[in-house]
C-alpha positions, -999 to +999 in steps of 0.1 A: +000-001+000+011+035-006+029+055+022+022+092+020+033+102+054+061+126+043+037+150+029+022+159+062+049+185+073+067+213+057+096+234+070+112+266+056+143+248+045+160+271+018+155+261-018+186+252-038+189+264-072+216+273-098+237+303-084+226+326-113+189+319-108+192+324-071+210+358-077+183+368-102+156+360-077+173+385-053+181+361-026+218+371-026+212+408-024+231+424+005+203+448+012+189+432+042+183+461+066+168+495+060+196+511+082+227+491+073+242+466+052+254+432+064+289+435+079+300+402+061+311+413+027+346+402+018+365+420-009+372+404-042+404+425-050+424+393-054+401+381-082+401+414-099+440+413-099+435+380-118+414+398-142+440+424-149+465+396-156+442+372-175+411+385-192+395+352-199+360+339-197+369+314-169+382+343-148+351+365-157+329+336-146+346+333-111+345+371-106+308+376-116+298+346-094+315+360-063+305+396-071+267+387-073+270+365-042+285+394-022+264+421-036+294+439-051+281+444-086+280+480-090+316+489-096+330+498-131+353+467-131+324+444-126+303+461-153+334+458-176+336+421-169+298+417-176+302+434-209+332+412-218+310+382-213+282+396-235+307+404-262+319+368-261+285+350-260+297+323-283+321+309-258+301+317-227+276+294-209+240+303-207+242+306-169+272+330-173+253+351-198+223+354-174+247+364-146+261+391-169+227+403-180+217+406-143+247+428-136+240+450-166+202+451-159+195+438-194+171+412-184+134+420-182+128+413-145+091+404-149+099+376-173+102+340-161+139+332-155+134+301-176+105+285-194+089+250-188+108+236-219+141+246-203+131+229-171+125+196-189+158+200-208+177+209-177+169+174-163+180+156-194+207+134-180+230+139-209+229+177-203+235+169-166+268+152-175+278+180-197+271+206-169+291+184-144+320+184-170+318+221-174+318+229-137+348+205-132+367+224-159+361+256-139+374+240-108+406+228-125+412+264-133+403+277-099+399+251-073+390+277-046+359+287-064+333+279-035+303+286-058+315+261-084+319+235-057+283+242-046+270+238-081+289+205-085+273+193-054+239+202-066+244+184-099+257+153-081+228+155-057+204+155-087+222+124-100+218+106-066+255+106-061+253+118-024+288+108-015+304+130-042+278+157-036+288+158+002+326+161-007+318+191-030+296+207-003+323+202+023+349+219+000+326+248-004+319+254+033+357+250+040+364+277+014+336+301+022+321+293+057+305+327+060+289+329+025+251+330+024+247+310-007+271+283+005+255+281+040+219+279+026+228+253-001+246+232+026+215+234+047+192+221+019+218+194+010+220+180+045+182+181+048+180+161+016+208+137+029+191+132+063+220+146+084+202+177+098+224+175+129+255+186+109+237+214+092+223+226+126+257+226+143+275+243+115+249+271+112+248+277+149+286+283+149+287+305+118+291+342+126+269+351+096+238+333+112+237+361+139+233+388+115+218+376+082+181+369+083+183+345+054+209+322+072+191+327+106+159+315+089+176+284+077+191+277+112+156+281+129+140+259+102+166+232+106+164+232+144+126+229+141+132+199+117+154+183+143+127+190+170+151+211+190+149+247+202+167+273+182+190+296+201+182+323+174+144+323+178+142+351+203+167+374+186+150+367+153+117+377+168+132+410+181+145+416+146+111+411+129+093+432+156+117+460+151+105+464+114+140+474+105+146+445+081+139+446+044+105+427+039+119+405+012+151+396+030+131+388+061+103+369+045+117+334+052+127+345+087+091+356+095+078+324+079+101+302+100+090+320+132+054+318+122+057+280+116+071+277+151+043+297+167+018+275+148+034+244+160+033+257+197-003+265+193+001+304+194-023+310+165-025+348+170+013+353+168+015+328+139-011+346+119+008+380+124+041+365+115+027+349+083+012+382+073+047+398+076+062+369+056+039+378+027+045+415+025+072+407-002+078+369+000+102+347-019+087+315-032+097+294-002+078+317+022+048+318+000+046+281-002+050+278+037+021+302+041+000+283+016+008+250+033+000+264+067-032+279+057-045+245+045-032+229+076-050+254+099-082+269+087-081+298+111-051+313+093-056+337+065-064+322+032-036+325+008-039+330-030-005+326-047-020+341-079-019+375-061+019+374-058+037+381-090+067+359-082+090+347-110+088+312-095+061+299-073+054+264-086+050+247-051+026+273-038+007+271-071+005+233-070-008+234-034-032+260-041-047+242-072-048+210-051-070+228-025-093+239-053-097+204-066-081+213-099-060+181-101-045+184-136-033+220-130-020+209-096-001+181-112+014+203-139+026+227-113+041+198-093+060+186-122+074+221-127+082+223-090+102+190-094+120+201-125+129+233-106+144+212-078+150+177-091+165+165-058+131+172-040+113+142-029+084+163-016+075+173-052+074+137-062+053+126-033+029+155-039+025+146-076+022+108-069-006+115-045-026+133-071-021+108-098-029+078-075-058+091-054-073+119-074-069+108-110-066+071-104-040+070-131-017+043-118+008+043-148+013+081-144+018+077-106+044+050-112+062+072-137+062+101-113+077+079-087+104+067-109+116+102-115+123+105-079+145+074-081+170+094-101+181+114-070+169+090-044+179+056-062+174+033-032+148+051-013+124+024+003+096+050+007+095+058-031+102+022-042+072+009-021+049+035-037+060+027-072+056-011-065+021-003-052+008+015-084+027-009-107+008-039-089-025-020-092-018-018-128-011-054-130+027-050-136+039-074-109+072-084-125+085-049-126+073-044-090+093-075-079+124-062-096+121-029-078+118-046-045+151-064-050+168-029-047+158-025-011+161-061+003+194-051+018+180-020+034+174-025+072+141-010+083+129-010+119+100-033+125+078-003+135+088+018+105+058+029+084+075+020+051+084-014+065+047-021+073+036-007+039+062-028+021+047-060+037+012-050+027+025-042-008+040-077-010+006-090-001-010-070-030+016-085-055+008-120-042-029-115-048-023-101-083-001-132-091-028-155-080-015-165-046-043-158-022-028-177+007+005-157+007-012-124+000-037-129+030-007-139+052+013-108+043-016-083+048-025-098+082+011-096+092+011-059+082-021-052+101-007-070+132+027-051+132+007-018+128-015-026+157+015-037+179+029-003+175-005+014+179-005+027+143-042+027+137-039+046+105-016+021+088-037-009+103-069+006+088-052+013+054-039-023+053-073-037+062-090-017+034-064-029+008-068-065+021-105-063+019-104-051-017-080-078-028-100-106-012-132-095-030-113-091-063-097-124-060-126-146-048-158-124-052-165-131-015-162-109+015-163-111+053-194-092+064-178-083+097-148-067+079-172-048+056-192-035+087-160-025+103-151-005+073-185+012+073-181+022+109-146+035+102-161+056+073-186+072+095-159+083+120-133+094+096-127+130+083-100+117+059-114+120+024-087+098+009-095+070+034-133+074+027-127+071-011-108+038-005-135+024+017-161+034-009-142+015-035-144-017-013-181-011-007-188-007-044-171-040-050-196-057-027-225-039-044-213-052-077-213-088-063-249-084-052 
């Protein structure tokens, strides 16, 4: 049976995009405070000296990357370098040209940074290999380019090569431990990796975290993900209440604090902070507010369409889902995924729509398979793909997938472990082995009950009842009555729909 538990929570973990896109979105701008700039703005004189001695595209790329990151793009030297790039477009990468355009203010800021076709192309594995090769070439010329190391880590992460990605990220934070882009990328990577403790500790010791609202927001969010208290929460609240911060620069910080207050049951404070986060939000803050408004009906309703952001795929996907526009929601969820191909959340979201709302098992399986590129041996995703493959009577492929996780050790009470047992029961039924299928479903139900997981026990029972009726045309009236009572008590639309499917099978029989 499908396991969708990971879609229940959301944290304000920073999004991780290419450097030039992040810069164009304004998330690297140094203007964080209405009274003063951040005190952490290292000079780039050494790189400019390199430019004087070697005016090449490689050196230009290094300098523009650092200049945008440190908000030092207004000097004549940087403008000269940007013009040099534009005059040599035939040997410049597309990302470098966009960075130069950003410096020269050529690009129309109201236009989307990239179109949907570009998103699809960016996930083409062949182009991914080319991008990795290009970044490696940059690093051979300048191995101290922290931004390039981050990009290499991002590309490796998309490929599911987490060990290589981690080495790249560690190089970046060694070279630039007080760089906003590096720290926020590191935070997202270690969240993806599941090692949030490392990210939490590193952010807490970074000096930049004390002053930069973007990094402080990341630290608060990662502490919340760890279920620990953040040492920056109080000082962050003072910053927000002082109204001295730029609304855009503080949008994630307000959002992270609003989420904490919501979690602690302080609805009035949460509502106030979410409103502040939406004065001039980035896409992460907007998506968090959209998620929270669906979780807590007493919060303000959020309409992402009212915010003219260059990128807001997740928020739009969630909004369309809430409105019952499944195809539109699925379309936005795919754009969300292509924007951040390492994101399992986007995959789970789209899978849920395809499975439960559209009842398109083939589509759901294909969505899940996309997630396996960056999460190649993830038991959660593999179980879900196996489930929809089996519902579509593709048992052989489902069994082949299971072989990828046989070596993975899951705790007996792990929800994915329980779901896998039930899914193997489904496969057995569809292969004509009723006895084995029944045994596996009952085992899943027993384990779920042992660990007082009523939700999974009920879900396994519903799937078991469906397969019994499909196989034999017979049903246990006690089980059906139990499902009817469960339906009366439940507020879960998804569970009710599954029960109705089983009841419909009994009606067909009569």
